[in-house]
N, C-alpha and C positions, 0 to 999 in steps of 0.2 A: 390492513394487509400485511403479513407476516413476511419477513424478507426471506425467509427459507421456502416459500411457495410461489414467489414471484420470479420467473426465468429473465425477466428484463432488467430486475434488481442485481441479481446473479452476474449477469453478463457485465454490466456497467461497474459494479463493483469490483470484480476480479479481472476486467479488461487490464488494467496496469499488471497484474501478476502473470496472466496470460502472456502479454508482450516480452515482460522480464525473461519469463521461461522459455518462450521461444527464441529469444535472442541468444540463451544459455544453449539451447539445442543446436541452433546453426553453428554457434561457434565452439561447440563443443569439445574439439580438439585443442583449442585455445585455453580452454577454463576447465580442463581436467587435471591440471599439476597440483601439487599438493598444495601450493602457495595460494592458487586460485580458490581451491575449496575452501582453505583456513578463513578467504576473504568473504566467502559467499555463506559460510555455516551459518551466521546469524539470522539470514532469511530462512533457512530452511529449519531452523530451531523454531522461529516464530510460525512458520506454516505449520509444522507437526502441532505444538502446543497451542498455539492461538486456535487452529483450526478443531482441537478437540475440544475447547471451551466454546467456540462458537456453535459447534452443532448440538452443544447441551441446550441452547436457547434458553438459558436460565439468566436472569437478571442479576443474580447473586454473584455471578463470576465475571462482571463487567470491569471491573477494578484491577482483578488479577490479568484478565485479558490484555487491557492497555497497558498496565504493567510491564506486561511481557513484551508488548509490542514497542514499548519506549526502551526496553533495556536492549531489543535485538535491532530497532532501528540506530540507536546511538553506536552500538557496537559496529552495526555495518557502515556508518558512516565515517567512523574511525579507521577501520580497515580498509577502506575505499576512498580515502580524501584525493588520491592521484587519478581516480576513475571519475569525471564530474558527473558522467550520467548516473552512476550508481550513487554518488552523492547526493545530487538532487532527489532521487528517489527515496533515499534514506533521510533526507530533511524534513521530505513530507510526512514520513512515518513519525519523526520526531514531534511536528507540529501538530498532527493529529493525536497522538498520543499525550502530549502537553495539555490540550484542550480538554481531552477527556479526564486526565488524572486531576486539573484543577476544579473539575465540578464532579467530584464524588465518583468519578469512574463511568461516567457515561458522558457521550458527546452530546452536546445542546444542539439541536436543529431548529431552524425558524419554521418548518412547515411540519406542523404537528400530523399530517397523514402519512410521513415517512419515518415516524419513531420506532424504532425496534427496541428488543431487549438490550442493546449497546447504547441507546440513545435516550433522550428526555427533550422535552420541549424546550424551547428556548425562552427564558424569563428575565425581569430586571435584575434578579439576582445572579444570574451568569456571570461567570467570571472569564476573563479574556474572550470575550463574544467574537473577535475580529478572527480567532483561530478556529471556531466554530462552524457547524455547516449554515450558512447563511447566503452561500451563492446558487440562486434558483436557477436550474436549466430548464429549456424549453420542454422537458420530458416532465411530465406531472408528480412522479413520483421519485424525482431523482433531486436531491439538494446536495451541493458541494464545499468543500472548506477549501481554504489556500492550500492547507497540505494535500489534498485529493488533487489539486491541480499540480502541485510537485510531483506527485505520485504518478500521474499520468504524462507530465512531459518528461521526467528522469527514464520512465519505461519506454516512452516514444524513442527518446534520444539513444538510448541503449540499444533497441530492437534494429532502429536507422543504421546505426554503426557496424553491429554486428551483421547486417543483411549487406551492406555495402562491401565489408571486407570479404564475406563468404563470397559475394559475388566476383570481387577483383581475383581473390583465389582461383575460384572457378575457372575464369576467363583466362588466367596465367597458366594454367594446368593445360588447359585445351590447346594453346598457342605451342 
């Protein structure tokens, strides 16, 4: 089944980005400074360039996709070392990109039914397999990597932090 036609895949794959984006919207007044936009620009670069490549659904571009992801995630991590949630999120992106780049630009996955144009089946020749998609979820179409778990954790922490700050500020304004 193609990842582009499976709505469940889209939701679970992009839920970290949705949480991250929601947190930015909630805390927009604090994230609109020039310094903050500079900190987040690698994420927007990846979303734009990575999104263009992803929608081609062409395996010839998978190495380019993960190269851009690696560059963007490293930049995001370095620019946000003092923000733990964003740093965790970026570290997840770095780990995922490394796993793919060490395996010819495709993320090895243990479950062959979840292979897309950015993935390949895991074999005995798979390098750094512990960073690849090997954590099987209860959902039959979804396999995670340690990097995916960090992406989800970082997004959830960032969203929770921004939501709590927003609620605190909202309560302070009403008093």
